[in-house]
C-alpha positions in Angstrom: -24.2 -33.0 48.1 -21.8 -31.9 50.9 -20.1 -29.4 48.6 -23.4 -28.1 47.3 -24.6 -27.7 50.9 -21.7 -25.5 51.8 -23.1 -22.7 49.6 -26.8 -23.3 49.8 -29.4 -25.3 51.6 -30.0 -28.9 50.5 -32.6 -31.2 51.9 -31.9 -34.8 51.1 -34.1 -37.7 52.3 -32.1 -41.0 52.2 -32.0 -44.5 53.7 -28.3 -44.9 52.7 -25.9 -44.4 55.6 -23.1 -43.5 53.2 -25.1 -40.5 52.0 -26.5 -39.6 55.4 -23.1 -39.5 56.9 -22.1 -36.6 54.6 -24.7 -34.3 56.1 -23.9 -31.2 58.1 -27.1 -31.7 60.2 -29.4 -34.6 60.7 -33.2 -34.4 61.2 -35.5 -37.2 62.4 -39.0 -37.3 60.9 -41.5 -39.4 62.9 -45.1 -40.0 62.1 -47.7 -40.9 64.7 -51.2 -42.1 63.8 -54.3 -42.4 65.9 -57.8 -43.4 64.8 -58.7 -39.8 63.9 -55.4 -38.0 63.1 -51.8 -38.3 61.8 -49.1 -36.1 63.3 -45.6 -35.7 61.9 -42.7 -34.3 64.0 -39.3 -33.2 62.9 -36.4 -32.9 65.4 -32.7 -32.1 65.0 -30.4 -34.9 66.1 -27.4 -34.3 68.4 -24.0 -35.9 68.0 -24.8 -39.1 69.8 -28.2 -39.4 68.1 -26.5 -39.0 64.7 -24.1 -41.9 65.5 -27.0 -44.0 66.7 -29.1 -43.3 63.6 -26.3 -44.0 61.2 -25.6 -47.3 63.1 -29.3 -48.2 62.8 -29.2 -47.5 59.1 -26.1 -49.8 58.8 -27.3 -52.7 60.9 -31.0 -52.6 61.0 -33.0 -53.2 64.2 -30.0 -54.5 66.2 -27.4 -51.8 67.0 -24.1 -53.4 67.9 -20.7 -51.9 69.1 -19.5 -52.7 65.6 -22.2 -50.7 63.8 -21.7 -47.8 66.3 -18.0 -47.8 65.7 -18.5 -47.9 61.9 -21.0 -45.0 62.2 -18.6 -42.9 64.2 -15.8 -43.6 61.6 -18.1 -42.6 58.7 -19.1 -39.3 60.4 -15.5 -38.5 61.2 -14.4 -39.3 57.7 -17.1 -37.0 56.3 -15.9 -34.2 58.6 -12.3 -34.7 57.5 -13.3 -34.7 53.9 -15.2 -31.4 54.4 -12.2 -29.8 56.1 -9.8 -30.9 53.4 -12.2 -29.6 50.7 -12.4 -26.2 52.4 -8.6 -26.1 52.7 -8.3 -26.8 49.0 -10.8 -24.1 48.1 -8.8 -21.6 50.2 -5.5 -22.6 48.6 -7.1 -22.3 45.1 -8.5 -18.9 46.0 -5.1 -17.8 47.2 -3.4 -19.0 44.0 -6.0 -17.3 41.9 -5.4 -14.1 43.9 -1.6 -14.4 43.3 -2.1 -15.1 39.6 -4.5 -12.1 39.2 -2.1 -9.6 40.8 
């Protein structure tokens, strides 16, 4: 999904923290109901909010230092993987360029 998202827009709804951690951006969707209407709001999460949301997905209602640390590690690993994939693509493109000359 992360690779696909580097070239086109992908909207993925998930309750799996392992999948969510791979996203370039996170959005929070909230529904509010009253007796006569329902309202849905969508907001972009900042860095700390992303960590907290992944931690909530990992640990449920109770967010602990352990789940926060794990969430940070998951997000950092996803960023590293994305950078490594980009470097590999650049290297492959350079090799292709050399071979085609």
